[in-house]
Backbone as CSV, one residue per row, in Angstrom:
resi,resn,N_x,N_y,N_z,CA_x,CA_y,CA_z,C_x,C_y,C_z
1,UNK,41.116,-26.941,30.630,40.902,-25.867,31.305,39.291,-25.340,31.329
2,UNK,38.775,-25.112,32.401,37.242,-25.054,32.257,36.821,-23.543,32.526
3,UNK,37.499,-22.529,32.519,37.119,-21.194,32.514,36.711,-20.641,31.331
4,UNK,36.014,-19.619,31.382,35.474,-18.846,30.179,36.439,-18.280,29.406
5,UNK,37.622,-17.741,29.928,38.526,-17.098,29.142,39.098,-17.993,28.060
6,UNK,39.557,-19.436,28.624,40.057,-20.378,27.481,39.075,-20.545,26.551
7,UNK,37.870,-20.723,26.792,36.828,-21.071,25.750,36.564,-19.989,24.779
8,UNK,36.429,-18.622,25.338,36.518,-17.461,24.593,37.564,-17.361,23.531
9,UNK,38.907,-17.604,24.058,40.001,-17.321,23.106,40.186,-18.401,22.071
10,UNK,39.457,-19.520,22.169,39.560,-20.548,21.308,38.527,-20.817,20.400
11,UNK,37.716,-19.922,20.200,36.565,-19.930,19.473,36.295,-18.701,18.524
12,UNK,35.848,-18.739,17.399,35.495,-17.679,16.678,34.013,-18.044,16.138
13,UNK,33.333,-17.291,15.376,31.896,-17.864,14.842,32.074,-19.035,13.763
14,UNK,33.103,-19.197,13.382,33.343,-20.208,12.331,34.246,-21.629,12.894
15,UNK,35.005,-21.382,13.705,36.046,-22.316,14.170,36.195,-22.490,15.600
16,UNK,36.639,-23.712,16.155,37.010,-23.781,17.540,38.235,-24.669,17.721
17,UNK,39.080,-24.381,18.649,40.221,-25.181,19.054,39.924,-25.791,20.221
18,UNK,40.095,-27.207,20.170,39.730,-27.980,21.346,40.727,-28.980,21.727
19,UNK,40.663,-29.448,23.034,41.420,-30.609,23.335,41.167,-31.797,22.735
20,UNK,42.112,-32.784,22.589,42.106,-34.037,21.972,40.957,-34.778,22.801
21,UNK,40.174,-35.638,22.213,39.352,-36.581,22.670,39.614,-37.998,22.395
22,UNK,39.132,-39.063,22.932,39.464,-40.487,22.552,38.980,-40.516,21.172
23,UNK,37.906,-40.040,20.737,37.365,-40.354,19.430,38.269,-39.597,18.219
24,UNK,39.109,-38.852,18.610,40.144,-38.215,17.721,41.095,-39.156,17.214
25,UNK,41.379,-40.427,17.830,42.336,-41.442,17.358,42.290,-41.648,15.784
26,UNK,41.046,-41.750,15.309,40.963,-42.171,14.003,41.438,-40.958,13.008
27,UNK,41.012,-39.740,13.213,41.567,-38.730,12.554,43.097,-38.603,12.702
28,UNK,43.632,-38.859,13.835,45.079,-38.859,14.045,45.700,-39.931,13.280
29,UNK,45.056,-41.184,13.044,45.559,-42.279,12.414,45.808,-41.890,10.918
30,UNK,44.724,-41.120,10.469,44.730,-40.670,9.058,45.990,-39.659,8.978
31,UNK,46.099,-38.571,9.732,47.148,-37.818,9.590,48.635,-38.362,9.781
32,UNK,48.719,-38.973,10.976,49.965,-39.469,11.135,50.502,-40.530,10.211
33,UNK,49.656,-41.241,9.460,50.067,-42.346,8.645,49.980,-42.044,7.022
34,UNK,50.035,-40.658,6.970,49.941,-40.229,5.524,51.588,-40.218,5.059
35,UNK,52.050,-41.408,4.698,53.395,-41.383,4.505,54.109,-40.614,3.410
36,UNK,53.136,-40.227,2.523,53.609,-39.132,1.572,53.917,-37.799,2.099
37,UNK,53.633,-37.522,3.469,53.771,-36.138,4.096,54.777,-36.347,5.414
38,UNK,55.187,-37.482,5.552,56.174,-37.640,6.650,57.430,-36.779,6.565
39,UNK,57.841,-36.613,5.279,59.025,-35.588,5.060,58.842,-34.190,5.685
40,UNK,57.621,-33.944,5.922,57.298,-32.535,6.662,57.181,-32.554,8.045
41,UNK,57.403,-33.567,8.682,57.619,-33.579,10.113,58.471,-34.622,10.828
42,UNK,58.296,-34.929,11.948,59.412,-36.079,12.642,58.969,-37.327,12.402
43,UNK,57.716,-37.718,11.890,57.300,-39.102,11.705,58.205,-39.874,10.787
44,UNK,58.553,-40.975,11.055,59.460,-41.640,10.210,58.849,-43.174,10.021
45,UNK,57.735,-43.577,10.730,57.247,-44.871,10.669,55.688,-44.716,11.034
46,UNK,54.781,-45.682,10.490,53.390,-45.714,11.010,53.252,-45.817,12.381
47,UNK,52.121,-45.209,12.733,51.709,-45.376,14.178,50.362,-46.029,14.136
48,UNK,50.313,-47.070,15.108,49.144,-47.848,15.201,47.961,-47.289,15.920
49,UNK,46.887,-47.765,15.755,45.579,-47.296,16.364,45.696,-47.331,17.781
50,UNK,46.241,-48.391,18.407,46.270,-48.477,19.839,47.168,-47.449,20.380
51,UNK,48.241,-47.175,19.933,49.082,-46.062,20.320,48.460,-44.787,20.172
52,UNK,47.716,-44.488,19.160,47.057,-43.159,19.051,45.919,-43.057,19.975
53,UNK,45.145,-44.108,20.244,44.140,-44.161,21.085,44.500,-43.842,22.545
54,UNK,45.840,-44.448,23.047,46.244,-44.057,24.187,46.561,-42.495,24.300
55,UNK,47.169,-42.048,23.106,47.661,-40.619,23.155,46.606,-39.788,23.295
56,UNK,45.435,-39.979,22.503,44.184,-39.167,22.533,43.437,-39.257,23.629
57,UNK,43.796,-40.248,24.487,42.963,-40.453,25.860,43.610,-40.026,26.972
58,UNK,44.990,-39.724,26.715,45.927,-39.240,27.718,45.650,-37.863,28.357
59,UNK,46.631,-37.650,29.408,46.544,-36.231,29.840,47.680,-35.553,29.103
60,UNK,47.503,-34.140,28.687,48.329,-33.415,28.042,48.688,-32.201,28.608
61,UNK,49.906,-31.809,28.988,50.385,-30.768,29.701,51.399,-30.202,29.012
62,UNK,51.453,-28.860,28.449,52.344,-28.165,27.619,53.636,-28.076,28.350
63,UNK,53.607,-27.728,29.751,54.719,-27.620,30.437,55.505,-28.807,30.989
64,UNK,54.847,-29.955,30.831,55.494,-31.161,31.067,56.051,-31.830,29.807
65,UNK,55.117,-31.779,28.819,55.383,-32.553,27.556,56.239,-31.516,26.461
66,UNK,56.249,-30.226,26.889,56.819,-29.139,25.966,56.239,-29.206,24.509
67,UNK,54.914,-29.634,24.501,54.238,-29.736,23.207,52.779,-29.716,23.383
68,UNK,51.893,-29.254,22.563,50.468,-29.211,22.796,49.806,-29.336,21.436
69,UNK,48.965,-30.432,21.336,47.946,-30.578,20.147,46.701,-30.192,20.412
70,UNK,46.071,-29.295,19.415,44.606,-29.181,19.645,43.941,-29.235,18.323
71,UNK,42.751,-29.682,18.367,41.952,-30.160,17.174,41.339,-28.909,16.709
72,UNK,41.224,-28.637,15.433,40.653,-27.648,14.576,39.017,-28.283,14.290
73,UNK,38.148,-27.553,14.719,36.694,-28.040,14.483,35.946,-26.808,13.892
74,UNK,35.097,-27.130,13.004,34.227,-26.051,12.562,33.038,-25.723,13.506
75,UNK,32.473,-24.667,13.243,31.351,-24.369,14.287,30.242,-25.364,14.050
76,UNK,30.198,-26.105,13.066,29.102,-27.308,12.989,29.624,-28.521,13.604
77,UNK,30.694,-28.582,14.082,31.199,-29.635,14.786,32.107,-30.738,13.998
78,UNK,32.578,-30.292,12.932,33.225,-31.215,11.798,34.786,-30.956,12.326
79,UNK,35.482,-31.982,12.683,36.987,-31.970,12.900,37.715,-31.941,11.636
80,UNK,38.532,-30.996,11.331,39.106,-30.865,10.157,40.619,-30.887,10.165
81,UNK,41.230,-30.875,11.233,42.648,-30.979,11.403,43.169,-30.585,12.781
82,UNK,44.497,-30.311,12.838,45.088,-30.086,14.161,46.107,-28.928,14.003
83,UNK,46.305,-28.346,15.159,47.451,-27.302,15.080,48.155,-27.469,16.361
84,UNK,49.517,-27.642,16.270,50.315,-27.900,17.254,51.261,-26.860,17.764
85,UNK,51.702,-26.829,19.061,52.799,-26.045,19.626,53.876,-27.288,19.927
86,UNK,55.072,-27.101,19.506,56.122,-27.974,19.747,57.437,-27.386,20.133
87,UNK,58.417,-27.877,20.599,59.658,-27.448,21.252,59.433,-26.166,21.828
88,UNK,58.376,-26.382,22.779,58.159,-25.148,23.759,59.317,-24.848,24.539
89,UNK,59.781,-23.680,24.630,60.791,-23.353,25.558,60.232,-22.309,26.577
90,UNK,59.879,-22.797,27.733,59.199,-21.798,28.730,60.104,-20.821,29.131
91,UNK,61.401,-20.799,29.290,62.471,-19.747,29.676,62.489,-18.764,28.656
92,UNK,62.496,-19.059,27.364,62.407,-18.086,26.269,61.170,-17.715,25.747
93,UNK,60.058,-18.389,26.296,58.636,-17.953,25.919,58.608,-18.067,24.304
94,UNK,58.938,-19.172,23.766,58.695,-19.429,22.419,58.401,-20.913,22.151
95,UNK,57.838,-21.224,20.892,57.370,-22.474,20.524,57.358,-22.509,19.005
96,UNK,57.533,-23.660,18.536,57.366,-23.983,17.042,55.748,-24.137,16.993
97,UNK,55.236,-23.761,15.748,53.799,-24.087,15.434,53.607,-24.929,14.207
98,UNK,52.952,-25.909,14.221,52.685,-26.628,12.944,51.146,-26.891,12.875
99,UNK,50.745,-27.090,11.654,49.311,-27.288,11.426,48.963,-28.380,10.401
100,UNK,48.095,-29.273,10.503,47.849,-30.104,9.469,46.237,-30.263,9.187
101,UNK,45.994,-30.231,8.075,44.380,-30.310,7.587,44.181,-31.391,6.905
102,UNK,43.043,-32.211,7.173,42.840,-33.530,6.273,42.540,-32.952,4.903
103,UNK,42.952,-33.798,4.003,42.836,-33.413,2.482,41.581,-32.968,2.047
104,UNK,40.329,-33.573,2.466,39.145,-33.117,1.930,38.871,-31.757,2.284
105,UNK,39.480,-31.151,3.479,39.098,-29.814,4.001,40.297,-28.724,3.540
106,UNK,41.037,-29.122,2.829,42.129,-28.036,2.519,41.640,-27.076,1.552
107,UNK,42.313,-25.773,1.585,42.007,-24.797,0.691,40.616,-24.196,0.910
108,UNK,40.205,-24.340,2.370,38.887,-23.650,2.483,39.025,-22.855,3.812
109,UNK,40.028,-22.315,4.207,40.183,-21.481,5.220,40.232,-22.118,6.737
110,UNK,40.326,-23.291,6.708,40.445,-23.986,8.181,41.849,-23.694,8.632
111,UNK,42.822,-23.821,8.026,44.298,-23.641,8.351,44.390,-22.198,8.885
112,UNK,43.913,-21.247,8.073,43.953,-19.865,8.413,43.330,-19.668,9.733
113,UNK,42.114,-20.117,10.019,41.342,-20.209,11.188,42.118,-20.721,12.391
114,UNK,42.519,-21.928,12.208,43.302,-22.532,13.333,44.514,-21.935,13.665
115,UNK,45.341,-21.370,12.642,46.700,-20.752,13.112,46.209,-19.357,13.587
116,UNK,45.100,-18.667,13.443,44.806,-17.392,14.002,44.444,-17.657,15.315
117,UNK,43.720,-18.788,15.712,43.276,-19.101,16.983,44.401,-19.594,17.883
118,UNK,45.439,-20.192,17.400,46.406,-20.735,18.089,47.467,-19.585,18.419
119,UNK,47.473,-18.688,17.533,48.324,-17.453,17.710,47.883,-16.576,18.901
120,UNK,46.581,-16.351,18.885,45.911,-15.711,19.865,46.176,-16.377,21.245
121,UNK,45.861,-17.671,21.402,45.983,-18.335,22.427,47.481,-18.413,22.976
122,UNK,48.365,-18.589,22.181,49.763,-18.566,22.616,50.218,-17.256,23.145
123,UNK,49.858,-16.167,22.514,50.388,-14.819,23.029,49.508,-14.207,24.007
124,UNK,48.166,-14.464,24.077,47.345,-13.709,24.975,47.217,-14.718,26.238
125,UNK,47.218,-15.973,26.144,46.833,-16.813,27.494,48.254,-17.368,27.913
126,UNK,49.059,-17.843,26.985,50.305,-18.572,27.478,51.253,-17.440,27.688
127,UNK,51.110,-16.419,27.234,52.180,-15.353,27.474,53.536,-15.479,26.717
128,UNK,53.421,-16.185,25.354,54.607,-16.485,24.640,55.016,-15.229,23.975
129,UNK,56.241,-15.233,23.644,56.823,-13.931,22.978,57.067,-14.238,21.674
130,UNK,57.166,-15.407,21.240,57.462,-15.759,19.763,56.912,-17.195,19.455
131,UNK,56.192,-17.190,18.174,55.915,-18.483,17.503,56.745,-18.650,16.218
132,UNK,57.260,-19.777,16.002,57.923,-19.699,14.697,57.788,-21.224,13.972
133,UNK,58.125,-21.206,12.688,57.863,-22.375,11.911,58.822,-22.466,10.967
134,UNK,59.277,-23.760,10.479,60.227,-23.995,9.375,59.373,-24.553,8.382
135,UNK,59.206,-23.948,7.190,58.327,-24.468,6.224,59.182,-24.693,4.790
136,UNK,58.958,-25.839,4.150,59.639,-26.151,3.018,59.590,-25.031,1.986
137,UNK,60.657,-24.497,1.514,60.606,-23.346,0.516,59.896,-23.616,-0.684
138,UNK,59.668,-24.834,-1.017,58.823,-25.103,-2.231,57.323,-25.149,-1.906
139,UNK,57.080,-24.964,-0.658,55.608,-24.975,-0.312,55.107,-23.564,-0.049
140,UNK,55.000,-22.820,-1.188,54.603,-21.387,-1.235,53.212,-21.081,-0.703
141,UNK,52.319,-22.041,-0.833,51.044,-21.737,-0.052,51.105,-21.798,1.405
142,UNK,51.821,-22.677,1.914,52.037,-22.582,3.506,52.851,-21.457,4.038
143,UNK,53.710,-20.838,3.193,54.559,-19.565,3.469,53.495,-18.427,3.422
144,UNK,52.515,-18.425,2.317,51.590,-17.383,2.370,50.649,-17.433,3.516
145,UNK,50.136,-18.673,3.912,49.427,-18.908,5.002,50.063,-18.069,6.311
146,UNK,51.199,-18.558,6.642,51.793,-17.909,7.770,51.970,-16.513,7.724
147,UNK,52.489,-15.987,6.552,52.564,-14.588,6.373,51.416,-13.695,6.565
148,UNK,50.248,-14.415,6.003,48.889,-13.589,6.222,48.524,-13.601,7.567
149,UNK,49.110,-14.402,8.486,48.847,-14.471,9.892,49.732,-13.653,10.759
150,UNK,50.567,-12.712,9.988,51.640,-11.927,10.672,52.883,-12.449,10.866
151,UNK,53.195,-13.637,10.446,54.699,-14.166,10.608,55.449,-13.496,9.406
152,UNK,56.700,-13.161,9.834,57.675,-12.595,8.846,58.761,-13.877,8.589
153,UNK,59.152,-13.573,7.362,60.196,-14.656,6.853,61.513,-13.882,7.585
154,UNK,62.108,-14.775,8.225,63.463,-14.334,9.099,64.771,-15.056,8.536
155,UNK,64.540,-16.083,7.807,65.636,-16.793,7.356,65.450,-17.789,6.333
156,UNK,66.466,-18.277,5.894,66.537,-19.490,4.599,67.503,-20.384,4.930
157,UNK,67.083,-21.596,5.215,67.925,-22.591,5.617,68.170,-23.595,4.483
158,UNK,69.376,-23.644,4.144,69.829,-24.574,2.974,69.811,-25.945,3.381
159,UNK,69.270,-26.809,2.447,69.353,-28.281,2.505,68.753,-28.768,3.867
160,UNK,67.814,-28.199,4.312,67.220,-28.323,5.844,66.286,-29.524,5.931
161,UNK,65.598,-29.897,4.805,64.630,-31.105,4.994,64.955,-32.071,3.917
162,UNK,65.235,-33.306,4.474,65.344,-34.514,3.640,64.169,-35.039,2.952
163,UNK,63.964,-34.899,1.825,62.818,-35.291,0.964,63.401,-36.296,-0.164
164,UNK,63.386,-37.514,0.014,64.109,-38.437,-0.703,63.676,-38.234,-2.160
165,UNK,64.333,-38.202,-3.211,65.991,-38.408,-3.025,66.729,-37.230,-2.969
166,UNK,66.200,-36.041,-2.474,67.005,-34.849,-2.463,66.756,-33.914,-1.180
167,UNK,67.586,-32.995,-0.875,67.495,-32.091,0.160,66.499,-30.928,-0.249
168,UNK,65.700,-30.309,0.565,65.010,-29.029,0.268,65.407,-27.872,1.307
169,UNK,65.258,-26.841,0.685,65.581,-25.498,1.719,64.403,-25.376,2.447
170,UNK,64.476,-24.672,3.513,63.272,-24.333,4.398,63.391,-22.812,4.706
171,UNK,62.068,-22.207,4.776,61.966,-20.790,5.049,61.517,-20.837,6.600
172,UNK,62.359,-19.932,7.456,62.036,-19.717,8.743,61.149,-18.684,8.816
173,UNK,60.034,-18.799,9.494,59.084,-17.606,9.880,58.726,-17.376,11.206
174,UNK,58.693,-16.216,11.694,58.438,-15.843,13.125,57.375,-14.810,13.280
175,UNK,56.670,-14.960,14.218,55.669,-14.023,14.722,56.190,-13.580,16.217
176,UNK,56.265,-12.379,16.421,56.636,-11.862,17.756,55.596,-10.932,18.315
177,UNK,55.465,-10.961,19.660,54.533,-10.138,20.201,55.115,-8.703,20.166
178,UNK,54.171,-7.780,19.761,54.672,-6.408,19.552,54.607,-5.639,20.777
C-alpha cells in the first residue's frame, strides 16, 4: 500500500514494519531453518533458499492468503525479525499473531516494538476486533512480552504443543479492541 496512513501506522522513531522484499529470503532461511525452534510453529522440515526466494518475491494478500508476514526493521535499516498474522478470520475479525527475532537481536526491545506496531496496524487499519497467540507455558518471557502489550491470559491449554520427547502446555493470550 502506498498511502501515508499505512506508512505512518507502521513506523515509530525506532522501528518500522515493512513488506517482504526479495533480499529477505536469507533472513527467512535463517529463521525457518532453526530446527531447535520448529516446535514453536508449524514448520516440520527445512525450507530451501529457492522456495523462500519465491515466497519473498511473491504477492502477499491477507484476504487471499489468510496470513501476512511483515519484517521488523530498526530505524537504522537493520532487519531484526518478523511479525506475522495467521489464521486470519475476516468474518470474525480476528487473527493469530506470532513474532520471531533473530538470535543476535533478542532481548533488545525489537519484539516489543514489532508487536506494538502490528497490534496498532491490525486494530486501527485492518479493523480487527481481536488478536490472539498460543505461547508455550514454559516461555515466561514471551508471555510477559504479550501481556506488556495489553494481551490478557484467557486460557491454559493442557498438552497443547509437542516438544519431543514430551508435551507442553500453552497459555492462550488475547487482545481485544476496547
